[in-house]
C-alpha positions as a Python dict, from the first residue, in 0.01 Angstrom:
ca = {
    (1, 'X'): (0, 0, 0),
    (2, 'X'): (93, 342, -91),
    (3, 'X'): (211, 558, 212),
    (4, 'X'): (183, 941, 223),
    (5, 'X'): (495, 1158, 275),
    (6, 'X'): (435, 1515, 348),
    (7, 'X'): (745, 1626, 198),
    (8, 'X'): (623, 1470, -146),
    (9, 'X'): (298, 1654, -98),
    (10, 'X'): (480, 1970, -9),
    (11, 'X'): (657, 1948, -327),
    (12, 'X'): (309, 1903, -514),
    (13, 'X'): (168, 2175, -331),
    (14, 'X'): (460, 2424, -436),
    (15, 'X'): (394, 2349, -824),
    (16, 'X'): (10, 2419, -747),
    (17, 'X'): (74, 2740, -550),
    (18, 'X'): (-87, 2981, -810),
    (19, 'X'): (-314, 2699, -944),
    (20, 'X'): (-605, 2573, -728),
    (21, 'X'): (-835, 2425, -962),
    (22, 'X'): (-788, 2093, -785),
    (23, 'X'): (-864, 2243, -441),
    (24, 'X'): (-1189, 2426, -574),
    (25, 'X'): (-1297, 2117, -752),
    (26, 'X'): (-1250, 1927, -423),
    (27, 'X'): (-1489, 2188, -250),
    (28, 'X'): (-1749, 2216, -489),
    (29, 'X'): (-1798, 1828, -540),
    (30, 'X'): (-1730, 1754, -206),
    (31, 'X'): (-1911, 1414, -141),
    (32, 'X'): (-1784, 1252, -477),
    (33, 'X'): (-1418, 1357, -412),
    (34, 'X'): (-1448, 1254, -66),
    (35, 'X'): (-1552, 915, -144),
    (36, 'X'): (-1343, 843, -445),
    (37, 'X'): (-969, 835, -303),
    (38, 'X'): (-1062, 621, -29),
    (39, 'X'): (-1280, 366, -228),
    (40, 'X'): (-995, 348, -480),
    (41, 'X'): (-749, 251, -188),
    (42, 'X'): (-975, -8, -64),
    (43, 'X'): (-995, -154, -425),
    (44, 'X'): (-614, -191, -446),
    (45, 'X'): (-599, -358, -121),
    (46, 'X'): (-906, -576, -148),
    (47, 'X'): (-1071, -440, 162),
    (48, 'X'): (-1421, -285, 160),
    (49, 'X'): (-1684, -121, 389),
    (50, 'X'): (-2025, -306, 471),
    (51, 'X'): (-2280, -163, 233),
    (52, 'X'): (-2537, -84, 526),
    (53, 'X'): (-2245, 94, 690),
    (54, 'X'): (-2158, 308, 404),
    (55, 'X'): (-2519, 400, 346),
    (56, 'X'): (-2545, 526, 694),
    (57, 'X'): (-2223, 735, 669),
    (58, 'X'): (-2338, 881, 336),
    (59, 'X'): (-2698, 947, 489),
    (60, 'X'): (-2533, 1149, 788),
    (61, 'X'): (-2285, 1322, 554),
    (62, 'X'): (-2587, 1477, 341),
    (63, 'X'): (-2759, 1551, 645),
    (64, 'X'): (-2478, 1760, 787),
    (65, 'X'): (-2382, 1917, 441),
    (66, 'X'): (-2760, 2005, 388),
    (67, 'X'): (-2743, 2199, 713),
    (68, 'X'): (-2424, 2359, 611),
    (69, 'X'): (-2541, 2469, 257),
    (70, 'X'): (-2865, 2623, 420),
    (71, 'X'): (-2633, 2839, 661),
    (72, 'X'): (-2433, 2949, 362),
    (73, 'X'): (-2756, 3070, 159),
    (74, 'X'): (-2861, 3252, 452),
    (75, 'X'): (-2519, 3406, 507),
    (76, 'X'): (-2500, 3235, 864),
    (77, 'X'): (-2154, 3172, 958),
    (78, 'X'): (-2107, 2831, 1062),
    (79, 'X'): (-1933, 2769, 1418),
    (80, 'X'): (-1616, 2544, 1427),
    (81, 'X'): (-1319, 2478, 1659),
    (82, 'X'): (-980, 2398, 1514),
    (83, 'X'): (-625, 2566, 1620),
    (84, 'X'): (-556, 2589, 1263),
    (85, 'X'): (-830, 2829, 1215),
    (86, 'X'): (-824, 3023, 1545),
    (87, 'X'): (-792, 3366, 1370),
    (88, 'X'): (-1107, 3576, 1355),
    (89, 'X'): (-1043, 3628, 968),
    (90, 'X'): (-1165, 3265, 934),
    (91, 'X'): (-1478, 3313, 1133),
    (92, 'X'): (-1588, 3675, 1033),
    (93, 'X'): (-1658, 3593, 641),
    (94, 'X'): (-1928, 3335, 554),
    (95, 'X'): (-1723, 3203, 264),
    (96, 'X'): (-1408, 3141, 445),
    (97, 'X'): (-1608, 2980, 745),
    (98, 'X'): (-1792, 2777, 501),
    (99, 'X'): (-1505, 2659, 350),
    (100, 'X'): (-1347, 2552, 664),
    (101, 'X'): (-1662, 2404, 772),
    (102, 'X'): (-1674, 2204, 430),
    (103, 'X'): (-1314, 2080, 481),
    (104, 'X'): (-1364, 1977, 832),
    (105, 'X'): (-1692, 1781, 731),
    (106, 'X'): (-1521, 1612, 452),
    (107, 'X'): (-1238, 1527, 682),
    (108, 'X'): (-1458, 1366, 944),
    (109, 'X'): (-1657, 1187, 651),
    (110, 'X'): (-1327, 1039, 537),
    (111, 'X'): (-1181, 924, 881),
    (112, 'X'): (-1538, 775, 950),
    (113, 'X'): (-1490, 546, 625),
    (114, 'X'): (-1138, 463, 729),
    (115, 'X'): (-1266, 341, 1075),
    (116, 'X'): (-1551, 162, 908),
    (117, 'X'): (-1300, -58, 681),
    (118, 'X'): (-1352, -419, 717),
    (119, 'X'): (-972, -534, 741),
    (120, 'X'): (-719, -655, 979),
    (121, 'X'): (-625, -369, 1242),
    (122, 'X'): (-264, -321, 1085),
    (123, 'X'): (-421, -265, 725),
    (124, 'X'): (-666, -12, 906),
    (125, 'X'): (-402, 176, 1091),
    (126, 'X'): (-230, 218, 740),
    (127, 'X'): (-545, 358, 587),
    (128, 'X'): (-626, 586, 874),
    (129, 'X'): (-287, 720, 864),
    (130, 'X'): (-272, 794, 470),
    (131, 'X'): (-615, 942, 490),
    (132, 'X'): (-511, 1168, 771),
    (133, 'X'): (-206, 1304, 565),
    (134, 'X'): (-461, 1370, 249),
    (135, 'X'): (-691, 1582, 477),
    (136, 'X'): (-384, 1775, 651),
    (137, 'X'): (-262, 1824, 315),
    (138, 'X'): (-578, 1994, 180),
    (139, 'X'): (-674, 2213, 453),
    (140, 'X'): (-770, 2559, 312),
    (141, 'X'): (-501, 2726, 532),
    (142, 'X'): (-234, 2570, 300),
    (143, 'X'): (-348, 2767, -14),
    (144, 'X'): (-312, 3150, -86),
    (145, 'X'): (-645, 3130, -242),
    (146, 'X'): (-821, 3008, 48),
    (147, 'X'): (-612, 3145, 338),
    (148, 'X'): (-765, 3491, 449),
    (149, 'X'): (-487, 3556, 672),
    (150, 'X'): (-232, 3524, 398),
    (151, 'X'): (-450, 3733, 167),
    (152, 'X'): (-481, 4004, 435),
    (153, 'X'): (-88, 4002, 454),
    (154, 'X'): (-70, 4007, 87),
    (155, 'X'): (-265, 4341, 56),
    (156, 'X'): (-123, 4499, 365),
    (157, 'X'): (248, 4458, 249),
    (158, 'X'): (155, 4547, -102),
    (159, 'X'): (288, 4195, -248),
    (160, 'X'): (615, 4194, -46),
    (161, 'X'): (497, 3886, 163),
    (162, 'X'): (420, 3703, -178),
    (163, 'X'): (756, 3805, -331),
    (164, 'X'): (946, 3709, 1),
    (165, 'X'): (748, 3376, 32),
    (166, 'X'): (820, 3256, -313),
    (167, 'X'): (1181, 3348, -243),
    (168, 'X'): (1199, 3130, 82),
    (169, 'X'): (1022, 2866, -98),
    (170, 'X'): (1264, 2853, -377),
    (171, 'X'): (1560, 2872, -134),
    (172, 'X'): (1403, 2546, 61),
    (173, 'X'): (1368, 2392, -290),
    (174, 'X'): (1736, 2416, -342),
    (175, 'X'): (1792, 2281, 40),
    (176, 'X'): (1515, 1985, -27),
    (177, 'X'): (1349, 2073, 300),
    (178, 'X'): (1129, 2315, 483),
    (179, 'X'): (1291, 2545, 711),
    (180, 'X'): (1160, 2578, 1050),
    (181, 'X'): (1426, 2804, 1208),
    (182, 'X'): (1683, 3058, 1131),
    (183, 'X'): (1957, 2811, 1095),
    (184, 'X'): (2214, 3071, 1048),
    (185, 'X'): (2156, 3183, 1410),
    (186, 'X'): (2338, 2842, 1535),
    (187, 'X'): (2664, 2697, 1518),
    (188, 'X'): (2756, 2368, 1713),
    (189, 'X'): (3019, 2438, 1984),
    (190, 'X'): (2939, 2792, 1973),
    (191, 'X'): (2588, 2830, 2093),
    (192, 'X'): (2458, 2486, 2104),
    (193, 'X'): (2658, 2171, 2242),
    (194, 'X'): (2871, 2397, 2459),
    (195, 'X'): (2962, 2199, 2780),
    (196, 'X'): (3320, 2226, 2836),
    (197, 'X'): (3531, 1896, 2756),
    (198, 'X'): (3753, 1696, 2521),
    (199, 'X'): (3740, 1408, 2284),
    (200, 'X'): (3959, 1125, 2438),
    (201, 'X'): (3893, 859, 2203),
    (202, 'X'): (3765, 798, 1835),
    (203, 'X'): (3710, 539, 1564),
    (204, 'X'): (3519, 545, 1236),
    (205, 'X'): (3193, 473, 1446),
    (206, 'X'): (3218, 745, 1721),
    (207, 'X'): (3411, 1001, 1913),
    (208, 'X'): (3423, 970, 2323),
    (209, 'X'): (3375, 1302, 2499),
    (210, 'X'): (3499, 1354, 2854),
    (211, 'X'): (3328, 1648, 3010),
    (212, 'X'): (3503, 1887, 3247),
    (213, 'X'): (3406, 1846, 3618),
    (214, 'X'): (3199, 2126, 3789),
    (215, 'X'): (3254, 1999, 4132),
    (216, 'X'): (3573, 1956, 4340),
    (217, 'X'): (3461, 1586, 4409),
    (218, 'X'): (3298, 1340, 4190),
    (219, 'X'): (3118, 996, 4249),
    (220, 'X'): (3419, 735, 4170),
    (221, 'X'): (3177, 565, 3906),
    (222, 'X'): (3143, 764, 3608),
    (223, 'X'): (2858, 796, 3364),
    (224, 'X'): (2858, 698, 3001),
    (225, 'X'): (2586, 852, 2802),
    (226, 'X'): (2473, 685, 2487),
    (227, 'X'): (2235, 897, 2269),
    (228, 'X'): (2056, 781, 1957),
    (229, 'X'): (2235, 761, 1631),
    (230, 'X'): (1954, 858, 1443),
    (231, 'X'): (2000, 1221, 1542),
    (232, 'X'): (2289, 1425, 1688),
    (233, 'X'): (2397, 1390, 2054),
    (234, 'X'): (2333, 1746, 2144),
    (235, 'X'): (1959, 1722, 2212),
    (236, 'X'): (2117, 1657, 2540),
    (237, 'X'): (2324, 1943, 2558),
    (238, 'X'): (2133, 2239, 2370),
    (239, 'X'): (2185, 2512, 2626),
    (240, 'X'): (2341, 2529, 2974),
    (241, 'X'): (1998, 2570, 3138),
    (242, 'X'): (1828, 2262, 2972),
    (243, 'X'): (2154, 2040, 2946),
    (244, 'X'): (2107, 1691, 3037),
    (245, 'X'): (2480, 1653, 3022),
    (246, 'X'): (2553, 1968, 3248),
    (247, 'X'): (2302, 1874, 3522),
    (248, 'X'): (2466, 1509, 3538),
    (249, 'X'): (2803, 1688, 3578),
    (250, 'X'): (2661, 1940, 3867),
    (251, 'X'): (2537, 1634, 4040),
    (252, 'X'): (2899, 1540, 4071),
    (253, 'X'): (2921, 1293, 3788),
    (254, 'X'): (3218, 1242, 3550),
    (255, 'X'): (3046, 1231, 3233),
    (256, 'X'): (3162, 1077, 2917),
    (257, 'X'): (2932, 1067, 2603),
    (258, 'X'): (2913, 886, 2269),
    (259, 'X'): (2915, 1115, 1976),
    (260, 'X'): (2814, 895, 1666),
    (261, 'X'): (2970, 952, 1319),
    (262, 'X'): (2727, 1092, 1059),
    (263, 'X'): (2802, 807, 812),
    (264, 'X'): (2899, 872, 441),
    (265, 'X'): (2963, 603, 162),
    (266, 'X'): (3258, 505, 355),
    (267, 'X'): (3044, 372, 622),
    (268, 'X'): (2780, 180, 390),
    (269, 'X'): (2911, -146, 492),
    (270, 'X'): (2870, -93, 888),
    (271, 'X'): (2617, -356, 1054),
    (272, 'X'): (2433, -346, 1379),
    (273, 'X'): (2711, -571, 1528),
    (274, 'X'): (2956, -292, 1452),
    (275, 'X'): (2744, -42, 1648),
    (276, 'X'): (2726, -296, 1934),
    (277, 'X'): (3085, -423, 1962),
    (278, 'X'): (3294, -120, 1792),
    (279, 'X'): (3047, 125, 1925),
    (280, 'X'): (2894, 66, 2273),
    (281, 'X'): (3125, -224, 2394),
    (282, 'X'): (3426, -20, 2322),
    (283, 'X'): (3279, 300, 2472),
    (284, 'X'): (3242, 103, 2803),
    (285, 'X'): (3584, -40, 2773),
    (286, 'X'): (3745, 297, 2731),
    (287, 'X'): (3535, 481, 3021),
    (288, 'X'): (3651, 168, 3232),
    (289, 'X'): (4025, 215, 3168),
    (290, 'X'): (4008, 580, 3206),
    (291, 'X'): (3850, 585, 3541),
    (292, 'X'): (4007, 281, 3653),
    (293, 'X'): (3666, 142, 3774),
    (294, 'X'): (3528, -221, 3714),
    (295, 'X'): (3196, -83, 3682),
    (296, 'X'): (3035, 235, 3537),
    (297, 'X'): (2701, 387, 3529),
    (298, 'X'): (2526, 363, 3184),
    (299, 'X'): (2272, 563, 3011),
    (300, 'X'): (2077, 542, 2678),
    (301, 'X'): (1838, 767, 2523),
    (302, 'X'): (1563, 620, 2241),
    (303, 'X'): (1769, 412, 1980),
    (304, 'X'): (2074, 476, 2220),
    (305, 'X'): (1905, 284, 2481),
    (306, 'X'): (1827, -25, 2260),
    (307, 'X'): (2217, -11, 2166),
    (308, 'X'): (2349, 7, 2512),
    (309, 'X'): (2087, -259, 2637),
    (310, 'X'): (2199, -510, 2344),
    (311, 'X'): (2570, -426, 2432),
    (312, 'X'): (2500, -516, 2816),
    (313, 'X'): (2331, -864, 2699),
    (314, 'X'): (2610, -962, 2487),
    (315, 'X'): (2867, -877, 2750),
    (316, 'X'): (2644, -1073, 2991),
    (317, 'X'): (2659, -1376, 2769),
    (318, 'X'): (3039, -1334, 2812),
    (319, 'X'): (3003, -1340, 3183),
    (320, 'X'): (3078, -961, 3187),
    (321, 'X'): (2873, -729, 3418),
    (322, 'X'): (3048, -393, 3379),
    (323, 'X'): (2769, -134, 3476),
    (324, 'X'): (2646, -58, 3842),
    (325, 'X'): (2323, 79, 3702),
    (326, 'X'): (2127, 150, 3381),
    (327, 'X'): (1914, 449, 3278),
    (328, 'X'): (1679, 407, 2990),
    (329, 'X'): (1501, 718, 2849),
    (330, 'X'): (1197, 672, 2603),
    (331, 'X'): (1350, 309, 2478),
    (332, 'X'): (1204, 29, 2304),
    (333, 'X'): (1307, -297, 2392),
    (334, 'X'): (991, -482, 2346),
    (335, 'X'): (854, -383, 2003),
    (336, 'X'): (505, -497, 2033),
    (337, 'X'): (356, -139, 2031),
    (338, 'X'): (547, 86, 1817),
    (339, 'X'): (268, 372, 1802),
    (340, 'X'): (218, 531, 1476),
    (341, 'X'): (567, 418, 1359),
    (342, 'X'): (416, 79, 1270),
    (343, 'X'): (234, 199, 970),
    (344, 'X'): (594, 236, 817),
    (345, 'X'): (714, -121, 877),
    (346, 'X'): (561, -435, 722),
    (347, 'X'): (739, -735, 533),
    (348, 'X'): (698, -547, 202),
    (349, 'X'): (873, -221, 309),
    (350, 'X'): (1146, -384, 491),
    (351, 'X'): (1216, -611, 212),
    (352, 'X'): (1233, -326, -28),
    (353, 'X'): (1486, -154, 210),
    (354, 'X'): (1697, -478, 233),
    (355, 'X'): (1699, -524, -164),
    (356, 'X'): (1813, -160, -182),
    (357, 'X'): (2064, -95, 79),
    (358, 'X'): (2070, -413, 284),
    (359, 'X'): (2415, -539, 161),
    (360, 'X'): (2538, -180, 131),
    (361, 'X'): (2444, 180, 108),
    (362, 'X'): (2301, 450, 327),
    (363, 'X'): (1954, 537, 478),
    (364, 'X'): (1961, 907, 411),
    (365, 'X'): (1881, 1128, 702),
    (366, 'X'): (1669, 1359, 495),
    (367, 'X'): (1424, 1044, 454),
    (368, 'X'): (1411, 993, 834),
    (369, 'X'): (1359, 1336, 893),
    (370, 'X'): (1044, 1354, 648),
    (371, 'X'): (940, 1013, 817),
    (372, 'X'): (922, 1181, 1161),
    (373, 'X'): (772, 1493, 1010),
    (374, 'X'): (486, 1304, 868),
    (375, 'X'): (398, 1192, 1231),
    (376, 'X'): (284, 1528, 1311),
    (377, 'X'): (248, 1703, 958),
    (378, 'X'): (25, 1984, 1061),
    (379, 'X'): (274, 2107, 1311),
    (380, 'X'): (618, 2033, 1134),
    (381, 'X'): (520, 2067, 756),
    (382, 'X'): (205, 2257, 678),
    (383, 'X'): (219, 2521, 960),
    (384, 'X'): (573, 2657, 815),
    (385, 'X'): (432, 2626, 436),
    (386, 'X'): (153, 2877, 584),
    (387, 'X'): (426, 3116, 751),
    (388, 'X'): (716, 3057, 544),
    (389, 'X'): (559, 3090, 202),
    (390, 'X'): (207, 3207, 215),
    (391, 'X'): (279, 3481, 456),
    (392, 'X'): (628, 3548, 375),
    (393, 'X'): (739, 3525, 753),
    (394, 'X'): (1100, 3419, 821),
    (395, 'X'): (1116, 3137, 1072),
    (396, 'X'): (1274, 3264, 1423),
    (397, 'X'): (1577, 3127, 1579),
    (398, 'X'): (1511, 2798, 1783),
    (399, 'X'): (1784, 2575, 1907),
    (400, 'X'): (1537, 2256, 1929),
    (401, 'X'): (1415, 2296, 1571),
    (402, 'X'): (1783, 2370, 1458),
    (403, 'X'): (1883, 2036, 1625),
    (404, 'X'): (1574, 1879, 1451),
    (405, 'X'): (1697, 1975, 1109),
    (406, 'X'): (2045, 1839, 1161),
    (407, 'X'): (1991, 1507, 1020),
    (408, 'X'): (2195, 1202, 1041),
    (409, 'X'): (2236, 920, 785),
    (410, 'X'): (2262, 559, 905),
    (411, 'X'): (2442, 253, 741),
    (412, 'X'): (2213, 33, 526),
    (413, 'X'): (2300, -291, 676),
    (414, 'X'): (2252, -159, 1007),
    (415, 'X'): (1924, 11, 947),
    (416, 'X'): (1765, -292, 770),
    (417, 'X'): (1900, -530, 1052),
    (418, 'X'): (1748, -289, 1307),
    (419, 'X'): (1400, -269, 1100),
    (420, 'X'): (1355, -634, 1066),
    (421, 'X'): (1493, -783, 1401),
    (422, 'X'): (1324, -529, 1630),
    (423, 'X'): (1023, -348, 1456),
    (424, 'X'): (893, -630, 1220),
    (425, 'X'): (979, -945, 1427),
    (426, 'X'): (1026, -798, 1766),
    (427, 'X'): (1298, -1064, 1848),
    (428, 'X'): (1514, -876, 2073),
    (429, 'X'): (1268, -914, 2366),
    (430, 'X'): (1275, -1314, 2307),
    (431, 'X'): (1590, -1476, 2508),
    (432, 'X'): (1857, -1616, 2301),
    (433, 'X'): (1649, -1551, 1966),
    (434, 'X'): (1914, -1319, 1824),
    (435, 'X'): (2302, -1331, 1798),
    (436, 'X'): (2480, -1015, 1797),
    (437, 'X'): (2860, -976, 1826),
    (438, 'X'): (2904, -1333, 1836),
    (439, 'X'): (2680, -1354, 2167),
    (440, 'X'): (2316, -1476, 2234),
    (441, 'X'): (2116, -1207, 2348),
    (442, 'X'): (1914, -1224, 2642),
    (443, 'X'): (1820, -893, 2816),
    (444, 'X'): (1702, -1091, 3138),
    (445, 'X'): (2086, -1166, 3194),
    (446, 'X'): (2156, -778, 3263),
    (447, 'X'): (2241, -790, 3607),
    (448, 'X'): (2191, -430, 3748),
    (449, 'X'): (1935, -174, 3878),
    (450, 'X'): (1757, 7, 3610),
    (451, 'X'): (1595, 334, 3615),
    (452, 'X'): (1339, 357, 3324),
    (453, 'X'): (1156, 673, 3183),
    (454, 'X'): (878, 713, 2951),
    (455, 'X'): (690, 1008, 2843),
    (456, 'X'): (296, 1026, 2842),
    (457, 'X'): (239, 1196, 2522),
    (458, 'X'): (545, 1015, 2340),
    (459, 'X'): (406, 951, 1972),
    (460, 'X'): (745, 749, 1886),
    (461, 'X'): (789, 543, 2187),
    (462, 'X'): (453, 510, 2368),
    (463, 'X'): (481, 521, 2743),
    (464, 'X'): (312, 176, 2785),
    (465, 'X'): (604, 22, 2513),
    (466, 'X'): (868, 204, 2754),
    (467, 'X'): (704, 57, 3066),
    (468, 'X'): (731, -285, 2897),
    (469, 'X'): (1090, -287, 2951),
    (470, 'X'): (1013, -356, 3337),
    (471, 'X'): (905, -720, 3256),
    (472, 'X'): (1240, -774, 3026),
    (473, 'X'): (1492, -649, 3293),
    (474, 'X'): (1558, -815, 3596),
    (475, 'X'): (1289, -1067, 3555),
    (476, 'X'): (1344, -1255, 3865),
    (477, 'X'): (1355, -943, 4089),
    (478, 'X'): (1157, -648, 3942),
    (479, 'X'): (1223, -425, 4236),
    (480, 'X'): (1552, -348, 4106),
    (481, 'X'): (1359, -181, 3824),
    (482, 'X'): (1201, 179, 3888),
    (483, 'X'): (971, 335, 3634),
    (484, 'X'): (895, 721, 3598),
    (485, 'X'): (644, 860, 3374),
    (486, 'X'): (700, 1233, 3243),
    (487, 'X'): (439, 1458, 3088),
    (488, 'X'): (480, 1570, 2748),
    (489, 'X'): (640, 1417, 2449),
    (490, 'X'): (943, 1233, 2335),
    (491, 'X'): (1185, 1523, 2350),
    (492, 'X'): (1005, 1812, 2571),
    (493, 'X'): (929, 1522, 2834),
    (494, 'X'): (1307, 1433, 2867),
    (495, 'X'): (1444, 1799, 2834),
    (496, 'X'): (1268, 1926, 3140),
    (497, 'X'): (1500, 2085, 3364),
    (498, 'X'): (1383, 2147, 3746),
    (499, 'X'): (1471, 2522, 3723),
    (500, 'X'): (1193, 2550, 3461),
    (501, 'X'): (940, 2449, 3722),
    (502, 'X'): (733, 2290, 3416),
    (503, 'X'): (515, 2012, 3358),
    (504, 'X'): (485, 1679, 3598),
    (505, 'X'): (571, 1330, 3661),
    (506, 'X'): (415, 1006, 3809),
    (507, 'X'): (568, 744, 4033),
    (508, 'X'): (472, 430, 4160),
    (509, 'X'): (705, 179, 4318),
    (510, 'X'): (478, -144, 4261),
    (511, 'X'): (607, -261, 3930),
    (512, 'X'): (343, -516, 3782),
    (513, 'X'): (298, -627, 3428),
    (514, 'X'): (-17, -383, 3340),
    (515, 'X'): (103, -32, 3286),
    (516, 'X'): (-242, 100, 3320),
    (517, 'X'): (-292, -37, 3667),
    (518, 'X'): (73, 103, 3747),
    (519, 'X'): (-75, 447, 3614),
    (520, 'X'): (-399, 444, 3823),
    (521, 'X'): (-227, 385, 4129),
    (522, 'X'): (52, 632, 4080),
    (523, 'X'): (122, 958, 4250),
    (524, 'X'): (144, 1279, 4038),
    (525, 'X'): (431, 1522, 4132),
    (526, 'X'): (472, 1875, 4004),
    (527, 'X'): (788, 1974, 3809),
    (528, 'X'): (1090, 1773, 3665),
    (529, 'X'): (1173, 1408, 3705),
    (530, 'X'): (1562, 1490, 3715),
    (531, 'X'): (1604, 1512, 4072),
    (532, 'X'): (1441, 1147, 4097),
    (533, 'X'): (1704, 1050, 3850),
    (534, 'X'): (1988, 1210, 4037),
    (535, 'X'): (1902, 1028, 4367),
    (536, 'X'): (1915, 705, 4166),
    (537, 'X'): (2247, 778, 4003),
    (538, 'X'): (2401, 877, 4338),
    (539, 'X'): (2306, 552, 4509),
    (540, 'X'): (2493, 356, 4260),
    (541, 'X'): (2792, 620, 4183),
    (542, 'X'): (2998, 480, 4458),
    (543, 'X'): (3193, 708, 4720),
    (544, 'X'): (3303, 1048, 4634),
    (545, 'X'): (3670, 1110, 4529),
    (546, 'X'): (3874, 1420, 4419),
    (547, 'X'): (3767, 1529, 4039),
    (548, 'X'): (3990, 1425, 3756),
    (549, 'X'): (4246, 1718, 3690),
    (550, 'X'): (4260, 1628, 3331),
    (551, 'X'): (4072, 1429, 3088),
    (552, 'X'): (4193, 1087, 2920),
    (553, 'X'): (4496, 915, 3065),
    (554, 'X'): (4836, 801, 2928),
    (555, 'X'): (4680, 579, 2663),
    (556, 'X'): (4378, 820, 2578),
    (557, 'X'): (4510, 1135, 2523),
    (558, 'X'): (4289, 1448, 2428),
    (559, 'X'): (4234, 1452, 2068),
    (560, 'X'): (4034, 1791, 2023),
    (561, 'X'): (3810, 2014, 2254),
    (562, 'X'): (3430, 1909, 2286),
    (563, 'X'): (3209, 1883, 2092),
    (564, 'X'): (3432, 1723, 1855),
    (565, 'X'): (3450, 1717, 1457),
    (566, 'X'): (3184, 1440, 1409),
    (567, 'X'): (2907, 1613, 1550),
    (568, 'X'): (2975, 1906, 1313),
    (569, 'X'): (2939, 1693, 985),
    (570, 'X'): (2617, 1759, 838),
    (571, 'X'): (2432, 1501, 612),
    (572, 'X'): (2416, 1600, 241),
}
């Protein structure tokens, strides 16, 4: 089944900027055009809608449309509530309010059809996602001819907004992506990723950064942070006031961090085994040697958590247990529930990737970014189409969105292995089902206390899926696991420093197998969950010792200042 890419829709939109016949036709013949795309998709995949259900949906649609048409004929502006159309410009003029109401009605009708499809749930989920992409793309806010805010801006600026908007659109076409922020306002190492430190090791997969202590004494066991390789590490070190890295240093920890390489063609042969053996396991070895500690504290965020957990399971199979604690933030180990990302993963799509890049090649960072943008197309695609192009507004500087645009490639063999063995077949959770770096993988053999964090509104790692790690780790003694649920989403929930006094989090020391029961009996606390994590780290950090005077040691000398070269390399 075809999937819908908002970036491709955006390209189609640009070619239609001054020719809106398609949109006008959709408005004028709403019922026919609303049904046609849906029915064509169903025909392609052999699914159908019960005729009686379809008749009822049509009847309800015609009834609502008739009321709407009557309002229009009597110049009565329809009422609606949608944040995309919050401006009074949409409500004050009957024509615009009618267009919006027609659009919203058609969207509801299409989604009702999607819900009524007689097909397996995974197929229905794909249909719902595809239909929602179409609905979002066809919003009247996305076109100059039907956007009264953009029209008012055009008149007010005497045409300058359109000239500027087209200029910005052409510039983005050259870049191949939509600008979400003023990228010229940021530079890695200058005003993002500024925590002081030094690179003390590197190979072709990663650089290892050791950060400068901010306290006179530190816990004897250092902290190794493994961020996701699908993004740059500095989401954990955006600004001093919201840096997870700096916070850990301020708590008296010697912090090491893996800065993954941004792969080019020279890394097109790199495998998942390489990321485990030459990446995470090598980083653990170097940190232990520099700190002269048998055990360290380990930390993984998102895919970084999957990588470090796999590495620790491989080491456990070798009889090695090098960590005194493990922290996992928004991490999937059990891939039974992958949320909306599930629409991108099936045998057909995985096999297609394997044939294209499974034996060598790259998964472009631009494609990955487009996929994630499609999960929130209204916020990450169409809102910028409206502001940047229709209204000619330049996007303001925003460090988080600068990071979001700083994509990373992935080696094809590594990416395909990850897709098939985790998202598609969910083999990581099955003891001894996988062999990685020459070792059988059993997550239950990881012998260490674990701090697990999930974000309540996370659309990439549903919090229930993060909670599922509690059943896989320390299965014979689940009291060694601690689960914290934070408010907000995948990024904002994690990057929530105590000083901001924002959001809230939930705790419950009773770890069962049912996440809903856990939540029903959990206690909500205001503010950041970081202090809870700080207590956990301190409990497993060992005694306090004098802070190291210099980074590295005689075998691992300083190679360059943090944040290093690797993080500065941008994907082409």
